[in-house]
C-alpha positions as CSV (number, residue, x, y, z in Angstrom):
1,X,0.0,0.0,0.0
2,X,3.0,2.3,0.4
3,X,1.7,3.9,3.6
4,X,3.7,4.6,6.7
5,X,1.8,3.9,10.0
6,X,3.0,6.4,12.5
7,X,0.6,5.5,15.3
8,X,1.2,1.7,15.5
9,X,-0.4,-0.7,18.0
10,X,0.6,-4.2,19.0
11,X,-2.7,-5.7,17.8
12,X,-3.4,-6.2,14.1
13,X,-6.7,-4.4,14.2
14,X,-6.4,-1.0,12.5
15,X,-7.5,1.8,14.8
16,X,-8.9,5.3,14.1
17,X,-6.0,7.1,15.7
18,X,-3.3,5.6,13.5
19,X,-1.7,8.3,11.3
20,X,-0.8,7.2,7.8
21,X,1.6,9.2,5.7
22,X,3.4,8.3,2.5
23,X,6.9,8.2,3.9
24,X,9.0,5.1,3.2
25,X,12.1,6.5,5.0
26,X,10.5,7.1,8.5
27,X,11.4,4.6,11.2
28,X,8.1,3.2,12.5
29,X,9.8,0.9,15.0
30,X,11.1,3.9,16.9
31,X,7.5,5.0,17.6
32,X,6.0,1.6,18.3
33,X,6.6,1.7,22.0
34,X,5.1,5.2,22.2
35,X,1.6,4.0,21.3
36,X,-1.0,5.1,24.0
37,X,-2.2,2.2,26.1
38,X,-4.5,4.1,28.4
39,X,-8.3,3.9,28.0
40,X,-9.3,6.7,25.7
41,X,-11.3,9.6,27.2
42,X,-15.0,10.1,26.3
43,X,-15.9,13.2,24.4
44,X,-19.0,14.6,22.8
45,X,-19.6,13.8,19.1
46,X,-18.2,16.3,16.7
47,X,-20.0,16.8,13.4
48,X,-21.4,19.6,11.2
49,X,-24.8,20.7,12.5
50,X,-26.3,20.0,9.1
51,X,-24.6,16.6,8.8
52,X,-28.0,14.7,8.6
53,X,-29.0,16.9,5.6
54,X,-25.7,17.5,3.8
55,X,-23.5,14.6,4.9
56,X,-21.6,12.5,5.5
57,X,-24.9,10.6,5.8
58,X,-25.7,7.4,7.7
59,X,-27.4,4.8,5.5
60,X,-30.6,5.3,7.5
61,X,-30.6,9.0,6.2
62,X,-29.9,8.2,2.6
63,X,-32.9,8.6,0.3
64,X,-31.5,6.4,-2.5
65,X,-31.0,9.1,-5.0
66,X,-27.8,9.7,-6.9
67,X,-25.1,7.4,-8.3
68,X,-22.8,5.7,-5.9
69,X,-20.0,3.1,-5.9
70,X,-20.8,0.5,-3.2
71,X,-17.8,-0.5,-1.1
72,X,-19.9,-2.1,1.7
73,X,-19.5,0.2,4.7
74,X,-18.9,3.2,2.4
75,X,-20.8,4.4,-0.6
76,X,-18.8,6.8,-2.7
77,X,-20.6,9.4,-4.8
78,X,-19.8,9.1,-8.6
79,X,-18.4,12.3,-10.0
80,X,-17.0,13.1,-13.4
81,X,-13.2,13.1,-13.3
82,X,-13.0,11.4,-9.9
83,X,-10.6,8.4,-9.8
84,X,-11.0,5.7,-7.2
85,X,-8.2,3.6,-5.8
86,X,-8.6,0.8,-3.2
87,X,-5.8,0.5,-0.6
88,X,-5.0,-3.0,0.6
89,X,-3.3,-4.3,3.8
90,X,-0.3,-6.2,2.8
91,X,-0.7,-9.2,5.1
92,X,-4.4,-9.8,4.9
93,X,-5.1,-8.3,1.5
94,X,-8.3,-6.7,2.9
95,X,-9.4,-3.3,1.7
96,X,-8.6,-0.8,4.5
97,X,-9.1,2.5,2.7
98,X,-10.3,4.2,-0.5
99,X,-8.3,6.9,-2.2
100,X,-10.1,9.5,-4.3
101,X,-8.1,11.4,-6.8
102,X,-9.5,14.6,-8.2
103,X,-7.8,17.4,-10.1
104,X,-4.4,17.1,-8.4
105,X,-5.6,16.3,-4.9
106,X,-6.2,13.1,-3.1
107,X,-8.8,12.2,-0.4
108,X,-8.2,9.0,1.6
109,X,-11.4,7.9,3.4
110,X,-11.8,5.3,6.2
111,X,-14.7,4.4,8.4
112,X,-14.4,3.1,12.0
113,X,-16.9,1.8,14.6
114,X,-17.6,4.2,17.4
115,X,-19.8,4.3,20.6
116,X,-23.4,5.3,20.5
117,X,-23.1,8.2,22.9
118,X,-19.6,9.6,22.6
119,X,-17.3,10.7,19.8
120,X,-13.8,9.9,18.7
121,X,-12.6,12.8,16.6
122,X,-11.4,15.0,19.5
123,X,-9.3,12.2,21.0
124,X,-8.1,11.0,17.7
125,X,-7.1,14.5,16.7
126,X,-5.1,15.0,19.9
127,X,-3.2,11.8,19.5
128,X,-2.5,12.5,15.8
129,X,-1.0,15.9,16.8
130,X,1.1,14.3,19.5
131,X,2.6,11.7,17.0
132,X,3.3,14.5,14.5
133,X,5.2,16.4,17.1
134,X,7.3,13.3,18.0
135,X,8.3,13.1,14.3
136,X,9.5,16.7,14.4
137,X,6.5,17.9,12.5
138,X,3.9,20.6,13.2
139,X,0.1,20.5,13.4
140,X,-2.5,23.2,13.5
141,X,-6.2,23.0,14.0
142,X,-8.3,24.7,11.3
143,X,-12.0,25.5,11.2
144,X,-13.8,24.1,8.1
145,X,-17.3,23.4,7.0
146,X,-16.9,20.0,8.7
147,X,-15.8,21.5,12.0
148,X,-12.2,21.4,13.3
149,X,-9.6,19.8,11.1
150,X,-6.0,19.1,11.7
151,X,-3.4,20.4,9.2
152,X,0.0,18.7,9.6
153,X,3.5,19.1,8.2
154,X,5.9,16.2,8.7
155,X,9.4,15.9,7.3
156,X,9.4,13.3,4.5
157,X,12.8,12.2,5.7
158,X,13.6,12.5,9.4
159,X,15.7,15.6,9.9
160,X,15.1,16.8,6.4
161,X,13.7,20.1,5.2
162,X,11.1,18.8,2.7
163,X,7.7,18.5,4.3
164,X,4.7,16.3,3.6
165,X,1.6,18.4,4.2
166,X,-1.8,16.7,4.8
167,X,-5.1,17.8,6.4
168,X,-7.1,15.4,8.5
169,X,-10.9,15.6,8.9
170,X,-13.2,13.7,11.2
171,X,-16.9,13.3,11.6
172,X,-18.6,11.5,14.4
173,X,-21.8,9.8,13.1
174,X,-24.3,7.4,14.7
175,X,-22.1,4.4,15.8
176,X,-19.4,5.3,13.3
177,X,-16.5,7.7,12.8
178,X,-15.5,8.8,9.3
179,X,-11.9,10.0,8.8
180,X,-10.6,11.8,5.7
181,X,-7.0,12.7,4.8
182,X,-6.4,15.3,2.1
183,X,-3.1,15.7,0.3
184,X,-1.9,17.3,-2.9
185,X,-2.9,20.7,-4.3
186,X,-5.9,21.1,-2.0
187,X,-3.6,21.6,0.9
188,X,-2.5,24.9,-0.7
189,X,-5.6,25.9,-2.5
190,X,-8.8,26.8,-0.6
191,X,-11.1,26.3,-3.5
192,X,-9.8,22.8,-4.2
193,X,-10.0,22.0,-0.5
194,X,-13.6,23.0,-0.6
195,X,-14.2,20.6,-3.4
196,X,-12.5,17.7,-1.6
197,X,-14.7,18.5,1.5
198,X,-17.8,18.4,-0.8
199,X,-16.7,14.9,-2.0
200,X,-16.2,13.8,1.6
201,X,-19.6,15.0,2.6
202,X,-21.1,13.0,-0.2
203,X,-20.0,9.7,1.3
204,X,-22.7,7.5,2.8
205,X,-21.8,5.2,5.7
206,X,-23.4,1.8,6.3
207,X,-21.9,0.5,9.6
208,X,-24.2,-2.5,9.8
209,X,-25.5,-4.1,13.0
210,X,-22.7,-6.4,13.9
211,X,-21.0,-5.8,17.2
212,X,-17.6,-4.1,16.5
213,X,-15.3,-2.6,19.2
214,X,-15.1,1.2,19.1
215,X,-12.2,2.5,16.9
216,X,-11.9,-0.7,14.9
217,X,-11.8,-0.2,11.1
218,X,-14.8,-1.1,9.0
219,X,-13.1,-3.1,6.2
220,X,-14.4,-2.3,2.7
221,X,-15.6,-4.7,0.1
222,X,-14.6,-4.8,-3.6
223,X,-17.4,-4.2,-6.1
224,X,-17.9,-7.3,-8.3
225,X,-17.0,-5.5,-11.5
226,X,-13.9,-4.0,-10.0
227,X,-12.9,-7.4,-8.6
228,X,-13.2,-8.9,-12.1
229,X,-11.1,-6.2,-13.6
230,X,-8.4,-6.7,-10.9
231,X,-8.5,-10.5,-11.5
232,X,-8.1,-10.0,-15.2
233,X,-5.2,-7.6,-14.7
234,X,-3.5,-10.0,-12.4
235,X,-3.9,-12.8,-14.9
236,X,-2.4,-10.7,-17.6
237,X,0.6,-9.9,-15.5
238,X,1.1,-13.6,-14.7
239,X,1.0,-14.4,-18.4
240,X,3.5,-11.7,-19.2
241,X,5.8,-12.9,-16.5
242,X,5.5,-16.5,-17.8
243,X,6.2,-15.4,-21.3
244,X,9.3,-13.5,-20.2
245,X,10.6,-16.4,-18.2
246,X,10.0,-18.7,-21.2
247,X,11.9,-16.4,-23.5
248,X,14.8,-16.1,-21.0
249,X,15.0,-19.9,-20.9
250,X,15.1,-20.2,-24.6
251,X,17.9,-17.6,-24.8
252,X,19.8,-19.5,-22.1
253,X,19.4,-22.8,-24.0
254,X,20.6,-21.2,-27.3
255,X,23.9,-20.2,-25.8
């Protein structure tokens, strides 16, 4: 997946307060023992006052209108020019995030289980900021249409001058928490950031009724058509590798 997990935990379950940044050079092991082990505090839910009308919506609030890509727990609004990428966990091959590319910007979206009566975003935001600071980065809370966001700048290489800038968004819904991470041109262009927020607000969350511990990731499902395309692409790659190997054997035999 090419993502660096700053906030690592001992368990394999992916948590809402893990910070992911594209940074292959950072030393994740150095931070592993710093993961918080205390019970998280309970805070009020944080969400736009008009969330139930303008999103992100719960499946119970969705009227069925519009065109969406169904990823199980998430329904992504179809939009001209919007490219969708699924991000897989290396070990399990499960889908852990969806990346949405639009006009030079990327929005990564993940959904997590949350308590009925309390929210996660305030606590998650605090822990993300703490981990950014430990990496020598900076973070700043910003007010947006979604509420408070967290804008972070982290050195791409530890001790280096080049920074990776991303902006985190969080919305506490009914029994779910939706997290968005914006990178690219939208971090330096307010109009493009507004567009990425609109895309984020267009997401519909279907948590389901299964008991899931708070903060645990809601793994996504691959649409059948996309799964067929992925299988066909993988088969083509295998065929190409086999052909190349056969050609190399022929060349070796002819020497």
